[in-house]
VOMI-435658 format. One record per residue: x, y, z negated of N, C-alpha, C in turn; residue number from 0; residue in three letters. Coordinates in Angstrom, 1 decimal. Each point is the difference from the previous one (the first is absolute). Example, Ala and Ser with C-alpha at 12.3 -4.5 7.8 and 13.67 -1.06 7.14 Angstrom:
<pts>
{{13.2 -5.7 -7.8} {-0.9 1.2 0.0} {0.9 1.2 0.0} 0 Ala}
{{-0.4 1.1 0.7} {0.9 1.1 0.0} {-0.8 1.1 -0.8} 1 Ser}
</pts>
This chain:
<pts>
{{-17.6 7.3 15.7} {0.9 0.1 -1.2} {1.3 -0.6 0.3} 0 Unk}
{{1.1 0.7 -0.4} {1.3 -0.4 0.3} {0.4 -1.2 -0.9} 1 Unk}
{{0.8 -0.9 0.5} {0.4 -1.2 -0.7} {1.3 0.3 -0.7} 2 Unk}
{{0.0 -0.3 -1.3} {1.2 0.1 -0.8} {0.8 -1.3 0.1} 3 Unk}
{{1.3 0.1 0.3} {0.8 -1.2 0.1} {1.0 -0.1 -1.2} 4 Unk}
{{0.2 -1.2 -0.5} {1.0 -0.2 -1.0} {1.4 0.2 0.5} 5 Unk}
{{0.8 0.6 -0.8} {1.4 0.1 0.3} {0.7 -1.4 -0.1} 6 Unk}
{{0.9 -0.3 0.8} {0.8 -1.2 0.0} {1.5 0.3 0.0} 7 Unk}
{{0.8 -1.0 -0.4} {1.4 0.2 0.0} {0.5 0.8 -1.1} 8 Unk}
{{1.4 0.0 -0.1} {0.6 0.8 -1.1} {1.0 1.0 0.4} 9 Unk}
{{-0.1 0.4 1.3} {1.1 0.9 0.5} {-0.1 1.4 -0.7} 10 Unk}
{{-1.1 0.4 -0.6} {-0.2 1.2 -0.7} {0.0 -0.2 -1.5} 11 Unk}
{{0.2 -1.2 -0.5} {0.0 -0.3 -1.4} {1.0 0.8 -0.8} 12 Unk}
{{-0.4 0.5 -1.1} {0.9 0.7 -1.0} {0.6 -1.0 -0.9} 13 Unk}
{{1.3 0.2 -0.3} {0.7 -0.8 -1.0} {0.7 1.0 -1.0} 14 Unk}
{{0.3 -0.5 -1.2} {0.8 0.7 -0.9} {0.8 -1.0 -0.8} 15 Unk}
{{1.3 0.1 0.1} {0.9 -0.9 -0.7} {-0.4 -1.4 0.1} 16 Unk}
{{-0.3 -0.4 1.3} {-0.3 -1.4 0.4} {-1.5 -0.4 -0.4} 17 Unk}
{{-0.7 0.9 -0.6} {-1.4 -0.3 -0.3} {-0.9 0.5 1.2} 18 Unk}
{{-0.9 -0.9 0.4} {-1.0 0.4 1.0} {-1.0 0.8 -0.8} 19 Unk}
{{-0.4 1.2 0.5} {-0.9 0.8 -0.7} {-1.5 -0.3 0.5} 20 Unk}
{{-0.8 -0.2 -1.0} {-1.4 -0.4 0.3} {-1.0 0.9 -0.7} 21 Unk}
{{-1.1 0.3 0.6} {-1.0 0.9 -0.6} {-1.3 -0.7 0.1} 22 Unk}
{{-0.8 0.1 -1.0} {-1.3 -0.7 0.0} {-1.0 0.7 -1.0} 23 Unk}
{{-1.2 -0.5 -0.1} {-1.0 0.6 -0.8} {-0.9 -1.0 -0.6} 24 Unk}
{{-0.7 0.4 -1.0} {-1.2 -0.8 -0.6} {-1.2 0.8 0.4} 25 Unk}
{{-0.8 -0.5 1.0} {-1.2 0.7 0.4} {-1.1 -0.4 -1.1} 26 Unk}
{{-0.8 1.0 -0.3} {-1.1 -0.2 -1.0} {-1.2 0.8 0.3} 27 Unk}
{{-1.1 -0.4 -0.7} {-1.2 0.8 0.1} {-0.8 -0.1 -1.3} 28 Unk}
{{-0.8 1.0 -0.3} {-0.8 -0.1 -1.2} {-1.2 -0.9 0.4} 29 Unk}
{{-0.5 -0.8 -1.0} {-1.1 -0.8 0.2} {-1.3 0.8 0.0} 30 Unk}
{{-0.9 -0.2 1.0} {-1.2 0.8 0.0} {-0.8 -0.2 -1.3} 31 Unk}
{{-0.6 1.2 -0.4} {-0.7 0.1 -1.2} {0.8 -0.3 -1.3} 32 Unk}
{{1.3 0.1 0.1} {0.9 -0.2 -1.1} {-0.3 1.0 -1.1} 33 Unk}
{{-0.6 1.2 0.3} {-0.3 1.0 -1.0} {-1.1 -0.6 -0.9} 34 Unk}
{{-0.8 -0.9 0.4} {-1.0 -0.6 -0.8} {0.5 -1.1 -0.9} 35 Unk}
{{1.2 -0.4 0.2} {0.6 -1.0 -0.9} {0.2 0.6 -1.3} 36 Unk}
{{0.0 -0.8 -1.0} {0.3 0.5 -1.4} {1.2 0.9 0.0} 37 Unk}
{{-0.2 1.1 -0.7} {1.1 1.0 0.0} {1.3 -0.5 -0.6} 38 Unk}
{{-0.1 -1.0 -0.8} {1.2 -0.6 -0.6} {0.7 -1.0 1.0} 39 Unk}
{{-0.6 -0.3 1.1} {0.5 -0.9 1.0} {1.4 0.4 0.4} 40 Unk}
{{1.0 -0.9 0.0} {1.3 0.4 0.4} {0.2 0.1 1.5} 41 Unk}
{{1.1 0.5 0.4} {0.2 0.3 1.5} {0.0 -1.2 0.8} 42 Unk}
{{0.3 -1.2 -0.5} {0.0 -1.2 0.7} {-1.3 -0.3 0.6} 43 Unk}
{{-1.1 0.4 -0.7} {-1.3 -0.4 0.4} {-0.7 1.1 0.9} 44 Unk}
{{0.8 1.1 0.2} {-0.5 1.1 0.8} {0.5 0.1 1.4} 45 Unk}
{{1.0 -0.8 0.3} {0.7 0.0 1.3} {0.1 -1.4 0.6} 46 Unk}
{{0.2 0.1 1.3} {0.4 -1.2 0.8} {1.2 0.3 0.8} 47 Unk}
{{0.9 -0.9 0.2} {1.2 0.2 0.8} {-0.1 -0.9 1.3} 48 Unk}
{{0.7 0.5 1.0} {-0.1 -0.7 1.3} {1.3 -0.7 0.2} 49 Unk}
{{-0.1 -1.3 0.3} {1.2 -0.8 0.3} {-0.1 -0.6 1.4} 50 Unk}
{{1.1 -0.5 0.6} {0.0 -0.6 1.3} {0.7 -1.3 -0.1} 51 Unk}
{{-0.4 -0.9 0.9} {0.7 -1.3 0.1} {1.2 0.1 0.9} 52 Unk}
{{0.9 -1.0 -0.2} {1.1 -0.2 0.9} {-0.3 -1.2 0.9} 53 Unk}
{{0.6 0.0 1.2} {-0.3 -1.1 0.9} {0.3 -1.4 -0.7} 54 Unk}
{{-1.0 -0.9 0.1} {0.1 -1.4 -0.4} {0.2 -0.1 -1.5} 55 Unk}
{{-0.5 1.0 -0.8} {0.1 -0.1 -1.5} {-1.3 0.3 -0.6} 56 Unk}
{{-0.2 -0.5 -1.2} {-1.3 0.3 -0.7} {0.1 1.1 -1.0} 57 Unk}
{{1.3 0.3 -0.5} {0.1 1.1 -0.9} {0.1 1.3 0.7} 58 Unk}
{{0.0 1.1 -0.8} {-0.2 1.3 0.6} {1.0 1.0 -0.4} 59 Unk}
{{0.1 1.1 0.7} {1.0 1.1 -0.3} {-0.7 1.3 0.2} 60 Unk}
{{0.7 1.0 -0.4} {-0.4 1.4 0.3} {0.8 0.5 1.2} 61 Unk}
{{-0.6 0.9 0.8} {0.6 0.4 1.3} {1.4 0.6 -0.3} 62 Unk}
{{1.0 -0.4 0.7} {1.3 0.6 -0.1} {0.8 -0.3 1.2} 63 Unk}
{{1.1 0.7 0.3} {0.9 -0.3 1.1} {1.1 1.0 0.0} 64 Unk}
{{0.9 -0.2 1.0} {1.2 0.8 0.1} {-0.2 1.5 0.2} 65 Unk}
{{0.7 0.8 -0.7} {0.0 1.4 0.1} {1.0 0.4 1.1} 66 Unk}
{{-0.5 0.7 1.1} {0.8 0.3 1.1} {0.5 1.4 0.1} 67 Unk}
{{1.0 0.2 0.8} {0.8 1.3 -0.1} {-0.7 1.2 0.7} 68 Unk}
{{-1.2 -0.2 0.6} {-0.7 1.1 0.6} {-1.3 0.4 -0.8} 69 Unk}
{{0.0 -0.5 -1.3} {-1.2 0.3 -0.8} {0.4 0.2 -1.4} 70 Unk}
{{-0.9 0.6 -0.8} {0.3 0.2 -1.4} {-0.5 -1.3 -0.7} 71 Unk}
{{0.4 -0.2 -1.3} {-0.3 -1.2 -0.7} {-1.5 0.0 -0.2} 72 Unk}
{{-0.7 1.1 -0.1} {-1.5 0.1 -0.2} {-0.6 -0.4 1.3} 73 Unk}
{{0.5 0.5 1.1} {-0.6 -0.4 1.3} {0.2 -1.5 0.3} 74 Unk}
{{1.1 -0.6 -0.5} {0.2 -1.4 0.2} {-1.1 -0.8 -0.8} 75 Unk}
{{-0.2 0.4 -1.2} {-1.0 -0.7 -0.8} {-1.4 0.1 0.7} 76 Unk}
{{-0.4 1.2 0.5} {-1.3 0.1 0.6} {0.0 -0.8 1.3} 77 Unk}
{{1.1 0.0 0.8} {0.0 -0.8 1.2} {-0.2 -1.5 -0.3} 78 Unk}
{{0.7 -0.5 -1.0} {-0.2 -1.4 -0.3} {-1.4 -0.4 -0.5} 79 Unk}
{{-0.6 1.0 -0.7} {-1.4 -0.2 -0.4} {-0.9 -0.2 1.3} 80 Unk}
{{0.2 0.8 1.0} {-0.8 -0.1 1.2} {0.4 -1.3 0.8} 81 Unk}
{{1.3 -0.3 0.1} {0.4 -1.1 0.9} {-0.5 -1.3 -0.7} 82 Unk}
{{0.3 -0.2 -1.3} {-0.3 -1.3 -0.6} {-1.4 -0.1 -0.5} 83 Unk}
{{-0.6 1.1 -0.5} {-1.3 -0.2 -0.7} {-1.1 0.8 0.7} 84 Unk}
{{0.3 0.9 1.0} {-1.0 0.7 0.7} {-0.7 1.0 -0.9} 85 Unk}
{{0.7 0.7 -0.9} {-0.6 1.0 -0.8} {0.8 1.3 0.0} 86 Unk}
{{-0.8 1.1 -0.2} {0.6 1.3 -0.2} {-0.5 0.6 -1.3} 87 Unk}
{{0.7 1.0 -0.6} {-0.5 0.6 -1.2} {0.9 1.0 -0.5} 88 Unk}
{{-0.2 0.3 -1.3} {0.8 1.0 -0.7} {1.1 -0.6 -0.7} 89 Unk}
{{1.3 0.3 0.4} {1.1 -0.7 -0.6} {0.6 0.9 -1.1} 90 Unk}
{{0.1 -0.5 -1.2} {0.6 0.7 -1.1} {1.5 0.1 0.2} 91 Unk}
{{0.6 1.2 0.1} {1.4 0.2 0.4} {0.9 -0.4 -1.2} 92 Unk}
{{-0.4 -0.2 -1.2} {0.8 -0.5 -1.1} {0.2 -1.5 0.1} 93 Unk}
{{1.2 -0.5 0.1} {0.2 -1.4 0.2} {-0.4 -0.8 -1.3} 94 Unk}
{{-0.5 -1.2 0.2} {-0.3 -0.8 -1.2} {1.4 -0.6 -0.6} 95 Unk}
{{1.0 -0.1 0.9} {1.3 -0.5 -0.4} {0.7 -0.5 1.2} 96 Unk}
{{1.2 -0.6 -0.3} {0.8 -0.5 1.0} {0.5 -1.4 -0.5} 97 Unk}
{{-0.2 -1.0 0.9} {0.4 -1.4 -0.3} {1.0 -0.5 1.0} 98 Unk}
{{0.9 -0.8 -0.5} {1.0 -0.6 0.8} {-0.2 -1.5 0.1} 99 Unk}
{{0.0 -0.5 1.2} {-0.4 -1.4 0.2} {0.6 -0.5 1.2} 100 Unk}
{{-0.1 -1.3 0.3} {0.5 -0.6 1.2} {-1.1 -0.4 1.0} 101 Unk}
{{0.3 0.2 1.2} {-0.9 -0.5 1.1} {-0.1 -1.5 -0.1} 102 Unk}
{{-1.1 -0.5 0.4} {-0.3 -1.5 0.0} {1.0 -0.8 0.8} 103 Unk}
{{0.7 0.7 1.0} {0.9 -0.7 0.9} {1.4 -0.2 -0.7} 104 Unk}
{{0.3 0.7 -1.1} {1.3 -0.2 -0.6} {-0.2 0.0 -1.5} 105 Unk}
{{0.3 -1.1 -0.6} {-0.2 -0.2 -1.5} {1.3 -0.1 -0.8} 106 Unk}
{{1.2 0.3 0.7} {1.3 -0.1 -0.7} {0.1 1.2 -1.0} 107 Unk}
{{-0.2 -0.2 -1.3} {-0.1 1.1 -0.9} {1.4 0.6 -0.2} 108 Unk}
{{1.1 -0.6 0.5} {1.3 0.6 -0.2} {0.5 0.6 1.3} 109 Unk}
{{-0.9 0.2 0.9} {0.4 0.6 1.3} {-0.9 1.3 0.2} 110 Unk}
{{0.5 1.0 0.6} {-0.7 1.2 0.2} {-0.9 -0.1 1.3} 111 Unk}
{{0.3 -1.1 0.8} {-0.8 -0.2 1.2} {-1.5 -0.3 -0.4} 112 Unk}
{{-0.9 0.7 0.7} {-1.4 -0.2 -0.3} {-0.5 0.8 -1.1} 113 Unk}
{{0.8 0.9 -0.6} {-0.4 0.8 -1.2} {-0.9 1.1 0.5} 114 Unk}
{{-1.1 0.3 -0.7} {-1.0 1.0 0.3} {-0.2 0.9 -1.2} 115 Unk}
{{-0.3 1.2 0.3} {-0.4 1.0 -1.1} {-1.3 0.6 0.4} 116 Unk}
{{-1.0 -0.4 -0.8} {-1.4 0.4 0.4} {-0.6 1.1 -0.9} 117 Unk}
{{-0.5 1.0 0.7} {-0.7 1.1 -0.7} {-1.5 -0.2 0.2} 118 Unk}
{{-0.8 0.1 -1.1} {-1.4 -0.3 0.0} {-0.8 1.3 -0.5} 119 Unk}
{{-1.1 0.2 0.7} {-0.9 1.1 -0.3} {-1.4 -0.4 -0.1} 120 Unk}
{{-0.9 0.8 -0.6} {-1.4 -0.2 -0.1} {-0.7 0.7 1.1} 121 Unk}
{{-0.9 -0.7 0.7} {-0.8 0.5 1.1} {-1.5 -0.1 -0.2} 122 Unk}
{{-0.7 1.1 -0.2} {-1.4 -0.1 -0.2} {-0.6 -0.1 1.4} 123 Unk}
{{-0.7 -1.1 0.3} {-0.5 -0.2 1.4} {-1.2 0.8 0.3} 124 Unk}
{{0.0 0.7 1.1} {-1.1 0.8 0.4} {-0.6 -0.5 1.3} 125 Unk}
{{0.7 -0.8 0.7} {-0.4 -0.5 1.4} {0.5 -1.4 0.2} 126 Unk}
{{-0.9 -0.9 0.4} {0.3 -1.4 0.4} {-0.2 -0.1 1.5} 127 Unk}
{{1.0 -0.3 0.7} {0.0 -0.1 1.5} {-0.7 -1.4 0.4} 128 Unk}
{{-0.7 0.0 1.0} {-0.7 -1.2 0.5} {1.1 -0.9 0.7} 129 Unk}
{{1.0 0.6 0.6} {1.1 -0.8 0.6} {1.3 0.7 -0.4} 130 Unk}
{{1.0 -0.8 -0.2} {1.3 0.5 -0.3} {1.1 -0.9 0.6} 131 Unk}
{{1.2 0.5 0.0} {1.1 -0.7 0.8} {0.2 -1.5 -0.4} 132 Unk}
{{0.0 -0.3 -1.3} {0.4 -1.4 -0.4} {-1.2 -0.8 -0.4} 133 Unk}
{{-1.2 0.3 0.4} {-1.1 -0.7 -0.5} {-0.1 -1.4 0.6} 134 Unk}
{{0.8 -0.3 1.1} {0.1 -1.4 0.5} {0.8 -0.9 -0.9} 135 Unk}
{{0.9 0.6 -0.8} {0.9 -0.8 -0.9} {-0.4 0.1 -1.4} 136 Unk}
{{-0.8 0.9 -0.4} {-0.3 0.3 -1.4} {-1.5 0.2 -0.2} 137 Unk}
{{-0.5 -0.4 -1.1} {-1.3 0.4 -0.4} {0.1 0.8 -1.3} 138 Unk}
{{-0.9 0.9 -0.2} {0.0 0.9 -1.2} {-1.2 -0.3 -0.9} 139 Unk}
{{0.2 0.2 -1.2} {-1.0 -0.4 -1.0} {0.0 1.0 -1.2} 140 Unk}
{{-1.1 0.5 -0.4} {-0.1 0.8 -1.2} {-0.2 -1.0 -1.2} 141 Unk}
{{0.8 0.3 -1.1} {0.0 -0.8 -1.1} {-0.1 0.8 -1.3} 142 Unk}
{{-0.5 -0.6 -1.1} {0.1 0.6 -1.3} {1.4 -0.2 -0.5} 143 Unk}
{{0.4 0.7 -1.0} {1.4 0.0 -0.4} {0.5 -1.3 -0.5} 144 Unk}
{{-0.9 -0.8 -0.7} {0.4 -1.3 -0.5} {0.3 -0.9 1.2} 145 Unk}
{{-0.9 0.0 1.0} {0.3 -0.8 1.1} {1.2 0.4 0.8} 146 Unk}
{{0.3 1.3 0.0} {1.2 0.4 0.7} {1.3 -0.5 -0.7} 147 Unk}
{{0.0 0.0 -1.3} {1.1 -0.5 -0.8} {0.2 -1.5 0.3} 148 Unk}
{{-1.1 -0.7 0.1} {0.0 -1.5 0.1} {0.5 -0.4 1.4} 149 Unk}
{{-0.4 0.8 1.0} {0.3 -0.4 1.4} {1.2 0.7 0.6} 150 Unk}
{{0.6 1.0 -0.7} {1.1 0.7 0.5} {1.2 -0.9 0.2} 151 Unk}
{{0.7 0.1 1.1} {1.0 -0.9 0.4} {1.3 0.2 -0.7} 152 Unk}
{{0.3 1.3 -0.3} {1.3 0.3 -0.6} {0.0 0.6 -1.4} 153 Unk}
{{0.9 -0.4 -0.8} {0.1 0.5 -1.4} {0.2 1.6 0.0} 154 Unk}
{{0.8 0.5 0.9} {0.3 1.4 0.0} {-1.3 0.8 0.4} 155 Unk}
{{-0.8 -0.6 0.8} {-1.3 0.7 0.3} {-1.0 0.0 -1.2} 156 Unk}
{{0.1 -1.0 -0.7} {-0.8 -0.1 -1.3} {0.4 1.1 -0.9} 157 Unk}
{{1.4 0.2 -0.1} {0.5 1.1 -0.8} {-0.5 1.3 0.5} 158 Unk}
{{0.0 0.2 1.3} {-0.4 1.3 0.6} {-1.5 0.2 -0.4} 159 Unk}
{{-0.8 -1.1 0.0} {-1.4 0.1 -0.3} {-0.2 0.4 -1.4} 160 Unk}
{{0.8 -0.5 -0.9} {0.0 0.4 -1.4} {0.2 1.5 -0.2} 161 Unk}
{{1.0 0.5 0.7} {0.3 1.5 -0.1} {-1.2 0.8 0.6} 162 Unk}
{{-0.5 -0.5 1.1} {-1.1 0.6 0.7} {-1.2 0.2 -1.0} 163 Unk}
{{-0.3 -1.0 -0.7} {-1.1 0.0 -1.0} {0.3 1.0 -1.1} 164 Unk}
{{1.2 0.1 -0.4} {0.4 1.0 -1.1} {-0.2 1.4 0.6} 165 Unk}
{{0.4 0.2 1.2} {-0.1 1.3 0.7} {-1.5 0.4 0.1} 166 Unk}
{{-0.9 -0.9 0.4} {-1.4 0.3 0.2} {-0.6 0.2 -1.4} 167 Unk}
{{0.4 -0.8 -1.0} {-0.5 0.2 -1.3} {0.3 1.4 -0.6} 168 Unk}
{{1.2 0.4 0.4} {0.5 1.4 -0.4} {-1.0 1.0 0.5} 169 Unk}
{{-0.4 -0.1 1.3} {-0.9 0.9 0.6} {-1.3 0.0 -0.8} 170 Unk}
{{-0.5 -1.2 -0.3} {-1.3 -0.1 -0.8} {0.1 0.8 -1.3} 171 Unk}
{{1.2 0.0 -0.6} {0.2 0.6 -1.3} {0.4 1.5 0.1} 172 Unk}
{{0.0 0.5 1.2} {0.3 1.4 0.2} {1.4 0.3 0.2} 173 Unk}
{{0.9 -1.0 0.1} {1.4 0.3 0.2} {0.2 0.1 1.5} 174 Unk}
{{1.1 0.7 0.4} {0.3 0.1 1.5} {0.7 -1.3 0.4} 175 Unk}
{{-0.2 -0.3 1.3} {0.7 -1.2 0.6} {1.5 0.1 -0.2} 176 Unk}
{{0.5 1.2 0.2} {1.5 0.1 0.0} {0.5 -0.3 -1.4} 177 Unk}
{{-0.7 0.5 -1.1} {0.5 -0.3 -1.3} {-0.1 -1.5 -0.3} 178 Unk}
{{-1.1 -0.6 0.4} {-0.3 -1.4 -0.3} {1.0 -0.9 0.8} 179 Unk}
{{0.2 0.3 1.3} {1.0 -0.8 0.8} {1.4 0.2 -0.6} 180 Unk}
{{0.4 1.2 -0.4} {1.3 0.2 -0.5} {0.2 -0.8 -1.3} 181 Unk}
{{-1.0 -0.1 -0.9} {0.1 -0.7 -1.2} {0.1 -1.5 0.3} 182 Unk}
{{-0.8 -0.5 1.0} {0.1 -1.4 0.4} {1.3 -0.4 0.5} 183 Unk}
{{0.6 0.9 0.8} {1.3 -0.2 0.7} {1.2 -0.1 -1.0} 184 Unk}
{{-0.2 0.6 -1.2} {1.1 0.0 -0.9} {0.0 -1.3 -0.9} 185 Unk}
{{-0.8 -1.0 0.4} {-0.1 -1.2 -0.7} {1.4 -0.7 -0.1} 186 Unk}
{{0.3 -0.7 -1.1} {1.3 -0.6 -0.1} {0.1 -1.1 1.1} 187 Unk}
{{1.3 -0.4 0.4} {0.1 -1.0 1.0} {-0.8 -1.2 -0.3} 188 Unk}
{{-0.6 -0.6 1.0} {-0.9 -1.2 -0.2} {0.8 -1.2 0.5} 189 Unk}
{{0.0 -1.0 -0.8} {0.6 -1.3 0.4} {-1.1 -1.0 0.4} 190 Unk}
{{0.2 -0.4 1.3} {-1.0 -1.0 0.5} {0.7 -1.2 0.6} 191 Unk}
{{-0.7 -1.1 0.0} {0.6 -1.2 0.6} {0.1 0.1 1.5} 192 Unk}
{{0.9 -0.8 0.6} {0.1 -0.1 1.4} {-1.3 -0.6 0.5} 193 Unk}
{{-0.5 0.5 1.2} {-1.2 -0.5 0.5} {0.2 -0.4 1.5} 194 Unk}
{{-0.8 -0.9 0.5} {0.1 -0.5 1.3} {-0.4 1.1 1.0} 195 Unk}
{{0.7 0.1 1.1} {-0.3 1.0 1.1} {0.4 1.4 -0.3} 196 Unk}
{{0.1 0.4 -1.3} {0.3 1.4 -0.2} {0.9 0.1 -1.3} 197 Unk}
{{1.2 -0.4 0.1} {0.9 0.0 -1.1} {0.4 1.5 -0.3} 198 Unk}
{{-0.2 0.5 -1.2} {0.5 1.3 -0.3} {1.5 0.0 -0.2} 199 Unk}
{{0.6 1.1 0.4} {1.5 0.0 0.1} {0.6 -0.1 -1.4} 200 Unk}
{{1.0 -0.9 -0.1} {0.7 -0.2 -1.3} {1.1 1.1 -0.2} 201 Unk}
{{-0.1 0.8 -1.0} {1.1 0.9 -0.3} {1.2 -0.7 -0.4} 202 Unk}
{{-0.1 -1.2 -0.5} {1.2 -0.8 -0.4} {0.9 -0.3 1.2} 203 Unk}
{{-0.7 -0.2 1.2} {0.8 -0.4 1.1} {0.4 1.2 0.9} 204 Unk}
{{-0.9 0.9 0.2} {0.2 1.1 0.9} {0.3 1.3 -0.6} 205 Unk}
{{-0.3 0.2 -1.2} {0.2 1.3 -0.7} {-1.1 0.9 0.4} 206 Unk}
{{-0.2 1.0 -0.8} {-1.0 1.0 0.2} {0.4 1.0 1.1} 207 Unk}
{{-0.7 0.2 1.0} {0.4 1.0 1.1} {-0.1 1.4 -0.5} 208 Unk}
{{0.8 0.9 0.6} {-0.1 1.4 -0.4} {-1.3 0.6 0.2} 209 Unk}
{{-0.3 1.1 -0.7} {-1.4 0.6 0.2} {-0.3 0.3 1.4} 210 Unk}
{{-1.2 -0.3 0.4} {-0.4 0.2 1.4} {-0.4 1.5 0.2} 211 Unk}
{{0.5 0.6 1.1} {-0.3 1.4 0.3} {-1.3 0.2 0.6} 212 Unk}
{{-0.3 1.3 0.1} {-1.4 0.4 0.3} {-0.2 0.9 1.1} 213 Unk}
{{0.3 -0.2 1.2} {-0.3 0.9 1.0} {-1.0 -0.7 1.0} 214 Unk}
{{-1.1 0.7 0.4} {-1.0 -0.6 0.8} {0.5 -0.5 1.3} 215 Unk}
{{0.7 0.8 0.7} {0.2 -0.3 1.4} {1.5 -0.2 0.4} 216 Unk}
{{0.9 0.1 -0.9} {1.4 -0.2 0.4} {0.4 -1.5 -0.2} 217 Unk}
{{0.9 -0.5 0.9} {0.5 -1.3 -0.2} {0.9 -0.2 -1.2} 218 Unk}
{{0.7 1.0 -0.3} {0.8 0.0 -1.3} {-0.9 0.7 -1.0} 219 Unk}
{{0.2 -0.5 -1.3} {-0.9 0.5 -1.0} {0.7 0.5 -1.2} 220 Unk}
{{0.9 1.1 0.1} {0.8 0.4 -1.1} {-0.8 0.7 -1.1} 221 Unk}
{{-1.2 0.5 0.3} {-0.7 0.8 -1.0} {-1.2 -0.7 -0.6} 222 Unk}
{{-0.5 -1.0 0.6} {-1.2 -0.7 -0.6} {-1.1 -0.2 1.0} 223 Unk}
{{-1.0 -0.8 -0.3} {-1.1 -0.3 0.9} {-1.2 0.6 -0.3} 224 Unk}
{{-0.5 0.9 0.8} {-1.3 0.6 -0.2} {-0.5 0.2 -1.4} 225 Unk}
{{0.8 0.5 -0.9} {-0.4 0.3 -1.3} {0.0 -1.2 -0.9} 226 Unk}
{{0.6 -1.1 0.4} {0.1 -1.2 -0.9} {1.3 0.1 -0.7} 227 Unk}
{{0.0 0.2 -1.3} {1.2 0.1 -0.8} {0.5 -1.3 -0.5} 228 Unk}
{{1.2 0.0 -0.5} {0.6 -1.2 -0.5} {-0.9 -0.5 -1.2} 229 Unk}
{{-0.6 0.9 -0.7} {-0.9 -0.4 -1.1} {-1.2 -0.8 0.4} 230 Unk}
{{-0.3 0.0 1.3} {-1.2 -0.7 0.4} {0.3 -1.5 0.2} 231 Unk}
{{1.2 -0.4 0.0} {0.3 -1.4 0.3} {-0.2 -0.9 -1.1} 232 Unk}
{{-0.5 -1.1 0.2} {-0.2 -1.0 -1.1} {1.1 -1.1 0.1} 233 Unk}
{{0.8 -0.1 -1.0} {1.1 -0.9 0.0} {-0.5 -1.4 -0.1} 234 Unk}
{{0.5 -0.9 0.9} {-0.5 -1.4 0.0} {1.2 -0.9 0.1} 235 Unk}
{{0.1 -1.0 -0.9} {1.1 -1.0 0.1} {-0.6 -1.4 0.0} 236 Unk}
{{0.9 -0.9 0.3} {-0.4 -1.4 0.0} {0.6 -0.8 -1.2} 237 Unk}
{{-0.7 -1.0 -0.5} {0.6 -0.9 -0.9} {0.9 -0.9 0.7} 238 Unk}
{{1.0 -0.5 -0.7} {0.9 -1.0 0.6} {-0.7 -1.4 0.1} 239 Unk}
</pts>
């Protein structure tokens, strides 16, 4: 069996208007025998989500990483799921949303350095690998939704999990993922407090960046990214 290696370095990393572009996913699975659960049971009790640890930390994150210039944004999300969590599956092509945040290495909210723009997707897991590239630095764990909210390291990932639940609940009610995701993405701008390790970017300091374009494989993005429209973005600001 061929060995999959994790990508390292940022020489192929995509950027847009000083934002490092990041792609990730929320891996999930249906709980066995969930059909036998009370029909009124909500979606939170029918699924588990997969999270991974970071080195030398007890809290958890969803798989994510830099989107590189030789892959589509969807390919990047799938690659990160394999590298960090050792899973493959069916990726929903409709994004849960787009969040702007700072890397843990730079917390100056009035500087564009360290700014990231993260695109998150839902991934229904169909295969768990026995070995994966980053298993030496990370462990993976299946959690119910309440545990995931409690242990999640970043506020913006908890926001993505909230949207994810609305999308899956829409499926349960017979709505399409695209309609549900679009409705979730049109939410009014959310004001959240500054948080340790992952400060969301303050529009008061940096201003709102121009709409991000959508082309899968070009380094310049004049037309948009893989079907992700401006309407999919969730506006986020910081309190002073």
